[in-house]
C-alpha positions in Angstrom: 13.5 33.5 -21.7 9.9 34.1 -22.3 7.0 31.8 -21.3 8.1 31.0 -17.8 5.4 30.5 -15.2 5.1 33.5 -12.9 6.1 31.5 -9.9 9.4 30.7 -11.5 10.0 34.4 -12.3 9.3 35.3 -8.7 11.7 32.7 -7.4 14.4 33.9 -9.8 13.9 37.5 -8.7 14.3 36.4 -5.0 17.4 34.3 -5.8 15.8 31.0 -4.9 16.4 29.9 -8.5 19.2 30.9 -10.8 19.4 31.5 -14.6 20.8 28.5 -16.6 21.3 27.9 -20.3 18.5 25.8 -21.7 20.1 22.9 -23.5 17.6 20.6 -25.2 19.8 17.5 -24.9 20.1 18.1 -21.1 16.4 18.3 -20.7 15.9 15.1 -22.7 18.6 13.3 -20.8 16.9 14.1 -17.4 13.7 12.8 -18.7 15.4 9.6 -20.1 17.1 9.1 -16.8 13.8 9.5 -14.9 12.1 6.9 -17.1 15.0 4.4 -16.5 15.0 4.9 -12.8 11.2 4.5 -12.7 11.7 1.0 -14.2 14.3 0.2 -11.5 12.0 1.5 -8.8 9.2 -0.8 -10.0 11.4 -3.9 -10.1 10.3 -6.0 -7.2 13.6 -7.9 -7.1 15.5 -4.7 -6.1 16.0 -3.9 -2.4 13.5 -1.6 -0.8 16.2 1.0 -0.3 17.3 0.7 -3.9 13.7 1.1 -5.1 13.2 4.1 -2.9 16.4 5.8 -4.2 15.4 5.1 -7.8 11.9 6.5 -7.3 13.2 9.6 -5.5 15.9 10.3 -8.1 13.4 9.8 -10.9 11.3 12.6 -9.3 14.4 14.7 -8.9 15.4 14.2 -12.6 11.9 15.3 -13.7 12.2 18.4 -11.5 15.5 19.3 -13.0 14.2 18.8 -16.5 11.3 21.1 -15.7 13.6 23.8 -14.4 16.1 23.5 -17.2 13.2 23.6 -19.7 12.5 27.1 -18.4 16.2 28.1 -18.4 16.8 28.0 -14.7 18.2 25.8 -12.0 18.1 25.7 -8.2 20.0 28.5 -6.6 21.8 27.8 -3.4 21.3 25.8 -0.2 18.3 23.4 -0.2 18.6 23.1 -3.9 16.9 19.7 -4.2 14.0 20.7 -2.0 13.5 23.9 -4.1 13.6 21.9 -7.3 11.1 19.3 -6.1 8.7 21.8 -4.6 8.6 24.1 -7.7 8.1 21.1 -10.0 5.3 19.5 -8.0 3.4 22.8 -7.7 3.9 23.9 -11.2 3.2 20.6 -13.0 -0.2 20.6 -11.4 0.1 17.4 -9.3 -0.3 19.1 -5.9 -1.9 16.0 -4.3 1.6 14.5 -4.4 3.3 17.4 -2.5 3.2 15.6 0.9 4.6 12.4 -0.5 7.5 14.1 -2.4 8.3 16.3 0.6 8.3 13.2 2.9 10.5 11.3 0.4 13.0 14.2 0.4 13.2 14.2 4.1 13.7 10.4 4.2 16.4 10.7 1.5 18.3 13.3 3.6 17.9 11.2 6.7 19.2 8.1 4.9 22.1 10.0 3.4 23.2 12.2 6.2 22.1 10.6 9.5 22.7 7.5 11.5 20.9 5.2 12.0 19.1 5.5 8.7 15.4 5.4 9.1 13.4 2.6 7.3 11.7 3.3 4.1 8.1 2.4 3.8 6.4 0.9 0.8 3.7 3.5 0.8 6.2 6.2 0.1 7.8 4.2 -2.7 4.4 3.5 -4.2 3.5 7.2 -3.9 6.7 8.3 -5.7 6.1 5.7 -8.5 2.6 6.9 -9.0 3.7 10.5 -9.1 6.4 9.7 -11.7 3.9 7.7 -13.8 1.6 10.8 -13.9 4.4 13.4 -14.3 6.5 11.7 -16.9 3.9 12.0 -19.8 3.2 15.6 -18.7 6.9 16.4 -18.9 7.2 14.7 -22.3 4.3 16.8 -23.5 5.7 20.0 -22.1 9.1 19.6 -23.6 7.9 18.3 -26.9 
């Protein structure tokens, strides 16, 4: 596929990303899912944990839409982290890198470790703000 950012080509050549068939419907569905989860993340009546998971998964959906738009997918262990990092860096919202990285660590800790650490409102708000900025950029990118 032509038109990929150089950073994606480098990650593909090193095996950090893998080739994937670009399916427009899949890209659109990831973006639709991200928008829906953003709404749930913003809903004050939802639990703090539920809002966090929805905000985090919204970011993940956008990262997958970004990768699939360029005909690739994560390639191996640490796939979520790879997808998130590539997306944040390539979409041009680097100021959110620390928030997204922290959220990924919290997600892993809440999923795989006991006792689960608390989720702070600052991280949720940071993820929501990121998605609110990234969602229109992804809609523009993917047409």
